[in-house]
C-alpha positions in Angstrom: 128.0 130.5 104.1 128.3 134.0 102.6 130.4 136.6 104.5 128.6 139.3 106.4 129.3 143.0 106.0 128.5 144.4 109.4 128.9 148.1 110.0 132.4 148.8 111.0 135.1 151.5 111.4 137.8 151.2 108.8 141.4 151.4 109.9 143.6 154.5 109.7 145.1 154.9 106.3 142.3 152.9 104.7 139.3 155.0 105.6 137.9 157.4 103.0 138.2 161.1 103.7 135.2 163.2 104.6 133.0 163.7 101.6 134.8 161.1 99.6 132.7 158.0 100.1 133.8 156.7 96.7 136.8 155.2 98.4 134.6 152.9 100.6 133.8 150.3 97.8 137.5 150.1 96.9 138.5 149.4 100.5 135.7 146.8 100.8 136.9 145.0 97.7 140.6 145.1 98.8 140.0 143.1 101.9 141.7 139.7 102.1 139.0 136.9 102.0 139.3 134.0 104.4 137.3 131.0 105.4 136.8 128.6 108.3 136.5 125.1 106.9 135.3 122.4 109.3 136.0 118.7 109.0 132.3 117.9 108.4 132.4 119.9 105.2 130.9 123.1 106.5 132.5 126.4 105.4 132.1 129.8 106.8 133.4 132.8 104.8 134.8 136.0 106.1 137.8 138.4 105.9 141.3 138.3 107.4 142.3 140.9 110.0 145.3 139.1 111.5 148.3 137.4 110.2 147.8 136.2 106.6 148.7 132.5 107.0 146.5 129.4 106.9 146.4 127.0 109.8 144.5 124.2 111.4 143.4 123.0 114.9 140.4 122.1 117.1 137.6 124.5 116.8 136.2 125.7 120.2 134.0 128.5 121.3 133.9 131.1 124.2 130.8 132.8 125.3 132.4 135.6 127.3 131.5 139.2 126.5 135.0 140.5 127.3 138.5 139.2 128.1 140.0 138.4 124.7 143.5 139.5 125.7 143.3 136.9 128.6 141.7 134.2 126.5 144.2 134.5 123.6 147.2 134.2 126.0 145.7 131.3 128.1 147.9 128.3 127.5 144.8 126.0 127.8 143.9 127.2 124.3 147.1 125.8 122.7 146.3 124.0 119.4 142.8 125.4 119.2 140.9 127.8 116.9 138.9 130.1 119.1 135.4 131.2 118.0 134.1 134.2 120.1 130.3 134.2 120.3 129.9 137.8 121.5 129.5 139.8 118.2 131.7 142.9 118.8 135.4 142.2 119.4 138.4 144.5 119.4 136.7 147.7 120.6 139.0 148.1 123.6 142.2 147.1 121.9 145.2 145.4 123.5 147.2 146.7 126.5 151.0 147.0 126.7 153.6 144.3 127.5 154.3 145.9 130.9 155.5 143.4 133.6 154.4 143.4 137.2 156.4 143.1 140.4 156.6 139.3 139.9 158.1 139.7 136.4 154.9 138.5 134.8 153.1 140.2 131.9 150.6 142.4 133.9 147.7 142.2 131.5 148.0 138.7 130.0 147.9 135.1 131.2 151.3 134.1 129.6 154.1 135.5 127.5 152.4 134.9 124.1 149.3 133.9 122.2 148.8 130.1 122.3 145.8 129.5 120.2 146.1 128.8 116.4 143.6 131.4 115.2 140.6 133.5 116.3 137.2 133.8 114.6 134.8 136.6 115.3 131.8 138.4 113.8 132.2 142.2 114.0 135.8 143.6 114.3 136.5 147.1 115.6 139.4 148.4 113.6 139.7 151.4 116.0 140.1 150.7 119.7 139.2 153.0 122.6 140.4 152.3 126.1 142.9 153.9 128.5 145.1 150.8 128.5 145.0 150.2 124.7 148.4 150.4 123.0 147.6 148.6 119.8 144.6 147.1 118.0 143.7 143.4 118.2 144.7 143.0 114.5 148.1 144.6 115.0 148.7 142.2 118.0 147.7 139.2 116.0 150.1 140.2 113.2 152.9 140.7 115.8 152.3 137.2 117.1 151.8 135.7 113.7 148.3 134.5 114.5 145.5 134.5 111.9 142.1 136.1 112.5 138.8 136.2 110.6 135.9 138.5 111.0 132.5 138.6 109.2 131.7 135.0 110.3 128.3 134.1 111.9 130.0 132.8 115.1 126.8 131.8 116.8 126.0 129.5 113.9 129.4 128.0 114.3 128.8 127.6 118.0 125.5 125.8 117.4 127.1 123.5 115.0 129.8 122.6 117.6 127.2 122.0 120.2 125.3 119.6 118.0 128.3 117.9 116.4 130.8 118.0 119.3 134.4 118.8 119.2 135.5 119.2 115.6 138.7 120.0 113.7 138.9 122.9 111.4 141.1 125.0 109.1 141.5 128.7 108.7 142.1 129.3 105.0 143.5 132.7 103.9 142.6 133.1 100.2 145.6 133.7 98.0 148.0 132.5 100.6 150.6 130.2 99.1 150.3 127.3 101.6 146.5 127.3 101.8 146.2 124.0 99.8 148.7 122.1 101.9 147.2 122.7 105.3 145.7 119.4 106.6 143.2 119.0 109.5 145.4 118.6 112.6 144.3 117.1 115.8 146.2 118.8 118.6 144.9 116.2 121.2 147.3 113.7 119.8 150.3 115.7 121.0 151.6 116.5 124.5 150.5 120.1 124.5 151.6 120.7 128.2 155.2 120.0 127.2 154.8 122.8 124.6 153.4 125.5 126.9 155.1 124.7 130.2 158.1 126.6 131.5 161.4 124.8 131.3 163.0 125.9 134.6 162.0 125.9 138.3 161.0 129.4 139.5 160.3 130.7 143.0 157.9 133.6 143.8 157.9 135.2 147.2 155.0 137.3 148.6 155.8 141.1 148.9 155.9 142.8 152.2 152.5 143.7 153.7 151.3 147.1 152.3 153.8 147.0 149.4 150.9 147.4 146.9 151.2 144.1 145.0 148.5 143.7 142.4 146.2 141.2 141.0 145.4 141.3 137.3 146.9 144.7 136.9 144.7 146.3 139.6 147.1 148.0 142.2 144.1 148.9 144.4 143.7 145.2 145.3 146.8 145.0 147.5 145.3 143.9 150.8 145.4 140.1 151.5 142.0 138.5 151.6 143.1 136.1 154.2 145.9 137.3 156.5 146.0 133.9 158.3 147.6 132.3 155.3 150.8 134.3 155.7 152.4 131.9 158.1 152.0 128.3 159.1 151.7 127.1 162.7 155.5 126.9 162.7 155.8 130.6 162.1 157.1 130.4 158.6 155.6 131.3 155.2 153.5 128.5 153.7 155.2 126.9 150.8 153.1 125.6 147.8 154.6 123.8 144.9 152.8 124.4 141.6 153.2 122.1 138.6 153.1 124.2 135.4 151.1 122.2 132.8 150.0 125.6 131.3 149.5 127.7 134.4 148.0 131.2 134.0 149.7 134.3 135.3 146.7 135.3 137.5 146.9 132.0 139.4 150.5 132.8 140.3 149.5 136.4 141.2 146.6 135.3 143.4 148.6 132.6 145.3 151.5 135.0 145.9 150.0 138.4 146.3 146.6 137.6 147.9 147.1 134.3 149.7 150.7 135.3 150.3 152.4 131.9 150.0 155.9 131.1 148.8 155.2 129.6 145.4 157.6 127.3 143.6 156.5 126.7 140.0 158.1 123.8 138.2 157.9 122.3 134.7 155.3 119.7 133.8 157.8 116.8 134.0 159.8 118.0 137.0 160.3 115.3 139.6 159.0 116.9 142.8 158.2 113.6 144.5 161.1 113.8 146.9 160.7 117.5 147.8 159.0 119.0 150.9 156.2 121.5 150.6 153.0 122.4 152.5 150.7 122.0 149.5 150.7 120.7 145.9 149.0 122.7 143.2 148.3 121.1 139.8 147.6 123.7 137.2 145.3 124.0 134.2 146.6 123.2 130.8 145.7 122.1 127.2 145.1 118.7 125.6 144.8 115.1 126.8 146.0 114.6 130.4 147.1 111.0 129.6 150.1 112.4 127.7 151.4 113.8 131.0 152.6 110.4 132.3 155.6 111.7 134.2 153.4 114.2 136.0 150.9 111.5 137.0 153.7 109.3 138.3 155.1 112.1 140.5 151.7 112.9 141.8 151.1 109.3 142.7 154.3 109.1 144.7 153.3 112.2 146.8 149.8 110.7 147.3 151.4 107.5 148.7 153.3 109.4 151.4 152.4 108.4 155.0 151.3 112.0 155.6 150.6 113.5 152.1 150.2 117.3 151.8 146.9 118.8 150.6 146.7 118.5 146.7 144.6 120.9 144.6 144.0 120.3 140.9 142.2 122.8 138.6 141.0 121.8 135.1 143.7 119.6 133.6 145.3 119.4 137.0 142.1 117.9 138.5 142.2 115.2 135.7 145.8 114.5 136.5 145.0 114.0 140.1 142.2 111.6 139.2 144.5 109.6 136.9 147.1 109.4 139.7 144.4 108.0 142.0 143.5 105.2 139.5 140.5 106.8 137.7 140.1 107.2 133.9 139.3 110.3 131.9 137.5 110.9 128.7 137.0 113.9 126.4 133.7 115.7 126.7 131.5 116.3 123.6 132.4 120.0 123.8 133.7 122.5 126.3 131.7 125.4 127.4 134.3 128.1 127.8 133.0 131.4 129.2 132.6 133.3 132.4 130.0 134.0 135.0 128.5 130.5 134.5 125.3 130.0 136.6 125.6 127.2 139.1 123.7 125.7 142.1 125.5 126.0 145.5 
């Protein structure tokens, strides 16, 4: 499919001076061409705005209108090429790497971008937001992640919905390794092992009124449920969270809002012999059946005479099901987005 040329703002240093529009065609011709090639033979052409390197992965889509800094750093996207359906991306830039009172990156879901590449329609070369410290393209280059714009992302989304999960390649034209990149299925690997922390970490709730934040919003410092501060024994509730790809905002919410003592452990950590008031199984990427060690540890806890409450979210919910003896299967495609309508 032919690349689109949507109206756009050209980057500093590339934009023509006032009254010198003759420079515009030269800039348009100088752009690095790129393509999204799917395993079914479909090819979508566009232009590179990130790191100039070809890559491959599973192609997925997200229908959210905002939130690309959070999506790109969500460990659940590991091994995937993200197609954003909302047409304009990059207009509010990327915030700083400031850390919060828990030592987590304040504006992101983890310490780095986890997805393999990002595909969008219209890219805003100039960002405008009070938190912006760099453009999306600059951030992608820092993190060595390819990006393509000028692609009809809604056409790609419709194809995924009809075909189901599909592998793809991001091909940067002129790049030396473009012909050697094979279609790579990330679901064959234990992705949780790649994104999980490697050491046990403990987070304690701040003193009441200390101004702890959620998602970088200092004004949200009041606990929503003060009754969760202490258990019936007069001590702070202790929750153990298994990191299969946990997001920073989950940690922030449990500690700053629900005010529990939170111990976060690696995906393969043996917690079966430890004491805690609740067990939290996090989100994460890939096939849950690869997390055999985690499943075994969950099963031991479930078999206790008085097992603690266990909560699983996304991948964690599947791990809980597997530990209980159920089986899981991959859905045709995932509908990633926000504000999804539902029936209560």
